[in-house]
C-alpha positions as CSV (number, residue, x, y, z in Angstrom):
1,M,79.2,133.1,108.8
2,G,82.3,135.2,108.8
3,R,84.6,136.8,106.3
4,P,87.5,134.6,105.2
5,Q,90.7,135.6,107.1
6,R,94.3,135.2,106.3
7,G,96.1,132.5,108.3
8,T,99.6,131.0,108.4
9,F,102.2,129.9,105.9
10,W,102.8,126.1,105.9
11,L,106.3,125.0,105.1
12,N,108.2,122.3,106.9
13,P,111.9,121.6,105.9
14,Q,111.9,118.1,107.4
15,G,110.5,116.4,104.3
16,P,107.1,115.8,102.7
17,S,104.3,113.9,104.4
18,C,100.6,113.9,104.7
19,Q,100.9,117.0,106.9
20,E,104.2,118.4,105.7
21,A,104.8,120.5,102.6
22,A,108.5,120.7,101.8
23,V,108.7,120.8,98.0
24,T,106.1,123.4,97.2
25,A,105.0,126.3,99.5
26,L,101.3,126.6,99.8
27,P,99.4,129.8,99.9
28,E,98.4,131.2,103.3
29,L,95.5,129.5,105.1
30,E,92.2,131.4,105.1
31,F,89.5,130.9,107.7
32,V,85.8,131.2,107.6
33,E,83.2,130.5,110.3
34,I,80.2,128.3,109.3
35,H,77.6,127.2,111.7
36,G,79.8,128.4,114.6
37,H,82.8,126.3,113.6
38,K,86.1,127.6,112.1
39,R,86.9,126.1,108.7
40,A,90.5,126.4,107.3
41,F,91.2,126.3,103.6
42,V,93.7,127.3,100.9
43,R,92.6,129.0,97.7
44,A,94.8,129.4,94.7
45,G,94.6,130.1,90.9
46,T,91.8,131.1,88.6
47,G,89.6,129.2,86.2
48,P,87.2,126.3,86.6
49,A,86.9,125.3,90.2
50,L,88.6,122.2,91.8
51,L,87.7,121.1,95.3
52,L,90.5,118.9,96.7
53,L,89.5,116.7,99.7
54,H,92.2,115.0,101.9
55,G,92.0,111.7,103.6
56,L,91.5,110.6,107.2
57,G,93.9,112.1,109.6
58,C,95.5,114.3,107.0
59,D,94.9,118.0,106.1
60,H,95.2,120.3,103.2
61,T,99.0,119.9,103.0
62,T,98.7,116.4,101.5
63,W,97.9,118.2,98.2
64,A,101.0,120.5,98.5
65,P,102.9,118.8,95.6
66,V,100.1,119.5,93.1
67,V,98.4,122.8,94.2
68,E,100.8,125.1,92.4
69,L,100.6,123.1,89.1
70,L,96.8,122.9,89.2
71,A,96.5,126.6,90.1
72,K,97.9,127.4,86.6
73,R,94.6,126.3,85.1
74,Y,92.0,126.2,87.9
75,T,90.6,127.8,91.0
76,V,91.8,125.3,93.6
77,I,90.0,125.1,96.9
78,V,91.8,122.9,99.5
79,P,90.0,122.7,102.9
80,D,90.9,121.1,106.2
81,L,87.9,118.9,106.8
82,L,86.2,119.5,110.1
83,G,88.1,117.6,112.8
84,H,91.3,117.9,110.9
85,G,94.2,120.3,110.5
86,R,93.5,123.9,111.5
87,S,89.7,123.5,111.3
88,D,87.7,123.2,114.5
89,K,87.3,119.8,116.1
90,P,83.9,120.0,117.8
91,R,81.6,117.2,119.0
92,A,79.7,117.2,115.7
93,D,78.4,115.2,112.7
94,Y,81.4,113.4,111.1
95,S,79.4,111.3,108.7
96,V,80.2,111.5,104.9
97,G,76.8,113.2,104.5
98,G,77.7,115.8,107.1
99,Y,81.1,116.4,105.4
100,A,79.3,116.8,102.0
101,N,77.0,119.4,103.5
102,G,80.0,121.2,105.0
103,M,81.7,121.4,101.6
104,R,78.5,122.7,99.9
105,D,78.3,125.4,102.6
106,L,82.0,126.4,102.2
107,L,81.6,126.7,98.4
108,T,78.5,128.8,98.9
109,V,80.3,131.2,101.2
110,L,83.1,131.4,98.6
111,G,80.7,132.1,95.8
112,I,81.5,129.0,93.9
113,E,78.6,127.3,92.2
114,T,80.0,124.1,90.6
115,V,83.3,122.2,91.0
116,T,85.2,119.2,89.9
117,V,85.5,117.4,93.2
118,V,88.7,115.4,93.8
119,G,88.8,113.1,96.8
120,H,91.7,111.1,98.3
121,S,91.0,108.0,100.5
122,F,88.2,109.0,102.9
123,G,88.0,112.3,101.0
124,G,86.9,110.1,98.0
125,G,84.0,108.9,100.0
126,V,83.1,112.5,100.7
127,A,83.5,113.4,97.0
128,M,81.1,110.7,96.0
129,Q,78.6,111.7,98.7
130,F,78.9,115.3,97.6
131,A,78.1,114.4,94.0
132,Y,75.2,112.2,95.1
133,Q,73.6,114.9,97.4
134,F,74.4,117.9,95.1
135,P,74.6,116.7,91.5
136,E,73.6,120.2,90.3
137,R,76.9,121.5,91.8
138,T,79.2,118.7,90.6
139,D,81.0,119.0,87.2
140,R,83.1,115.8,87.6
141,I,84.4,113.3,90.2
142,V,88.0,112.3,90.6
143,L,88.6,109.5,93.1
144,V,92.2,108.9,94.3
145,A,92.8,105.6,96.2
146,S,89.3,106.1,97.4
147,G,87.3,104.6,100.2
148,G,83.7,103.4,99.4
149,L,84.6,101.1,96.5
150,G,85.0,97.7,98.4
151,P,85.0,96.3,101.9
152,E,88.7,95.8,102.6
153,V,90.8,98.3,104.5
154,S,94.1,98.0,106.4
155,P,94.0,96.4,109.9
156,A,95.2,99.8,111.4
157,L,92.0,101.5,110.2
158,R,89.8,98.7,111.6
159,A,91.6,99.0,114.9
160,I,90.4,102.6,115.4
161,T,86.8,101.3,115.8
162,T,87.7,99.0,118.7
163,P,86.9,99.9,122.4
164,G,89.8,101.5,124.2
165,F,91.4,103.0,121.1
166,H,91.1,106.6,122.4
167,Q,92.8,105.6,125.7
168,L,95.5,103.5,124.1
169,M,96.4,106.3,121.7
170,G,96.6,108.6,124.6
171,V,99.4,106.5,125.9
172,L,101.1,105.8,122.5
173,T,101.2,109.5,121.7
174,L,103.0,110.6,124.9
175,P,106.0,112.6,123.7
176,G,108.8,109.9,124.2
177,V,106.7,107.1,122.8
178,R,105.4,109.1,119.9
179,H,108.8,110.4,118.8
180,V,110.2,106.9,118.8
181,G,107.3,105.5,116.8
182,T,107.3,108.3,114.2
183,A,111.0,108.1,113.8
184,A,110.9,104.3,113.2
185,M,108.1,104.7,110.6
186,R,110.0,107.4,108.7
187,A,113.2,105.3,108.9
188,L,111.4,102.3,107.4
189,A,109.8,104.5,104.7
190,A,113.3,105.8,103.8
191,T,114.5,102.2,102.9
192,G,112.7,102.6,99.6
193,Q,110.7,99.3,99.9
194,R,107.5,99.6,98.0
195,S,105.4,98.0,100.7
196,L,106.7,100.6,103.2
197,R,106.5,103.7,101.1
198,D,103.3,105.0,102.8
199,L,104.8,104.9,106.3
200,R,106.0,108.5,106.2
201,E,102.3,109.7,105.8
202,V,101.2,107.2,108.4
203,A,103.7,108.6,110.8
204,A,102.3,112.1,110.3
205,I,98.8,110.8,111.0
206,Y,100.0,109.1,114.1
207,D,101.7,112.3,115.2
208,S,98.4,114.2,114.8
209,F,96.7,111.8,117.3
210,K,98.6,113.6,120.1
211,D,95.7,116.1,120.0
212,P,92.8,114.4,122.0
213,H,90.2,116.5,120.1
214,A,91.6,115.3,116.7
215,R,91.8,111.8,118.1
216,A,88.1,111.9,119.1
217,A,87.1,113.4,115.8
218,I,88.9,110.7,113.8
219,R,87.3,108.0,115.9
220,H,83.9,109.4,115.1
221,V,84.7,109.5,111.4
222,V,86.0,106.0,111.3
223,R,83.1,104.5,113.2
224,A,80.7,106.1,110.7
225,V,82.3,104.2,107.8
226,I,84.2,101.2,109.1
227,D,83.6,98.3,111.5
228,W,85.8,95.4,112.4
229,Q,85.0,93.7,109.1
230,G,85.9,96.6,106.9
231,Q,84.1,99.4,105.1
232,I,80.4,99.7,105.7
233,V,79.7,102.7,103.4
234,S,79.8,101.9,99.7
235,M,79.0,103.6,96.4
236,A,78.2,100.2,94.9
237,D,74.4,100.6,95.1
238,R,74.5,104.1,93.5
239,A,77.3,103.8,91.1
240,Y,74.9,103.7,88.1
241,L,74.2,107.4,88.8
242,T,77.7,108.2,87.5
243,D,76.2,107.6,84.0
244,A,75.2,111.3,84.3
245,M,78.6,112.5,85.5
246,P,82.2,112.1,84.2
247,I,84.3,110.1,86.7
248,C,88.0,109.4,86.9
249,V,89.7,107.0,89.3
250,V,93.5,107.0,90.0
251,W,95.3,104.5,92.2
252,G,98.8,103.6,93.2
253,R,99.8,100.1,92.2
254,N,101.5,99.5,95.6
255,D,98.8,100.8,97.8
256,Q,99.0,99.1,101.2
257,V,96.0,100.9,102.8
258,I,93.2,100.3,100.3
259,P,93.8,97.5,97.8
260,V,94.3,98.5,94.2
261,R,91.9,95.8,93.2
262,H,89.1,98.2,94.3
263,A,89.9,100.1,91.1
264,S,88.7,97.0,89.2
265,N,85.3,97.3,91.1
266,V,85.0,100.8,89.6
267,A,85.5,99.5,86.1
268,V,82.6,97.2,86.6
269,L,80.3,99.4,88.7
270,A,80.8,102.5,86.5
271,P,81.9,101.3,83.0
272,T,82.1,104.9,81.7
273,A,84.7,105.8,84.3
274,Q,88.3,106.4,83.3
275,V,90.4,104.1,85.6
276,Q,94.2,104.5,85.7
277,V,96.8,102.8,88.0
278,I,100.2,104.4,88.5
279,P,103.1,102.0,89.0
280,N,105.6,102.6,91.7
281,A,103.1,104.6,93.7
282,G,101.4,103.8,97.0
283,H,98.3,105.2,98.8
284,F,99.3,108.8,97.9
285,P,99.9,108.7,94.1
286,H,99.5,112.5,93.9
287,K,102.6,112.8,96.2
288,D,104.6,110.0,94.7
289,H,104.2,111.3,91.1
290,P,102.7,114.8,91.3
291,Q,103.4,115.8,87.7
292,R,101.9,112.5,86.3
293,F,98.9,113.0,88.6
294,V,98.3,116.5,87.3
295,K,98.7,115.4,83.7
296,I,96.0,112.7,84.3
297,L,93.7,115.3,85.9
298,N,94.3,117.8,83.1
299,Q,93.6,115.2,80.4
300,F,90.5,114.0,82.1
301,I,89.1,117.5,82.5
302,R,90.1,118.5,78.9
303,S,88.5,115.4,77.4
304,T,85.1,115.6,79.3
305,E,82.4,118.2,79.4
306,P,81.1,119.3,82.9
307,A,78.0,117.4,83.9
308,T,74.7,119.2,83.3
309,Y,72.2,118.4,85.9
310,S,68.8,117.3,84.6
311,R,66.1,116.3,87.1
312,E,64.4,114.2,84.4
313,R,67.7,112.3,83.6
314,W,68.3,111.8,87.4
315,R,64.7,110.5,87.8
316,E,65.2,108.1,84.8
317,L,68.5,106.7,86.3
318,L,66.8,106.2,89.7
319,A,63.9,104.5,88.2
320,T,66.1,102.2,86.1
321,G,68.4,101.2,89.0
322,A,71.7,99.5,89.1
323,R,72.9,97.0,86.4
324,I,74.4,94.6,88.9
325,M,73.5,93.5,92.4
326,P,75.0,95.9,95.0
327,L,75.9,93.2,97.4
328,E,77.9,91.4,94.7
329,A,80.1,94.4,94.3
330,Q,80.4,95.1,98.0
331,A,81.5,91.5,98.6
332,G,84.1,91.8,95.9
333,E,82.5,89.2,93.8
334,A,81.9,91.3,90.7
335,P,84.0,90.3,87.7
336,V,87.4,91.9,87.7
337,A,87.9,94.4,84.8
338,P,91.3,94.9,83.3
339,L,93.1,98.0,84.6
340,R,95.0,100.4,82.6
341,V,98.5,100.9,84.2
342,V,100.0,104.3,83.1
343,D,103.6,105.1,83.0
344,A,104.3,107.5,85.9
345,G,107.0,109.3,83.8
346,A,104.8,109.8,80.8
């Protein structure tokens, strides 16, 4: 393990995306070496700790619109997951369990004992796995358009699992082809159509595939959690464990990557969860409505006490088991609970 080092300042004037921070300048990147691999992260603010986990193909800058606001109340830790951003991209364990271990190790190096873990998309799956593996270090869970709550995903994600993806993307990310592709996506996103609003972020992910090491890492990540039929890793069979831990779920009404109906699954799987759907928001509600997102997060943290780990309580929950059949929920056959749609301007 090495001492955290200062890194670079991330600011891109071309407009916000999954990997571009235009509205709010982030603090400088820091680096630490764990298990021989460089980990990049941003740290800001003071107070109770928040761990913000980005989605597949993104990096820490996806949280740029909310970091400064959150840092007014919390110690905010925003890593680049292994295989993403400025972190190393080795041939390594890219399972959700491996990522959860990596986050525990990073927090240990930084001297942080417990966190409210906030995960977006694939990062939501890592957040749930972190809470499952390390309940004694988890204060709360916040899932943002999260994976692991139902089988459906976009065809583009399923395509990553197919043979030949790595070679095909090698061709599609050649400079001329890539520039045309990303420009087209950003132009479509600029039309303002709700169904196309996430294309700016998709363009940034596509652009990141020009790095063959990043491409290989993402392929390993996706194959660990998705096959051609959809998601294969689910929290459904362990959702009852959230009875011992506060959980909040935030979704964009117009999400085209992971269906908003997965939020209904949460309302059934974890009845004590706070579930809120933001209108006029896509797969990145924290970017579409950052102030509203921060308000939801603040209210959730203010209205709940941090989880207190009890081995006896955990044993009791494990012995009692789930209230519903896991396969029912995974197949999307669980009864649909009403969703609370919140006013993004409230």
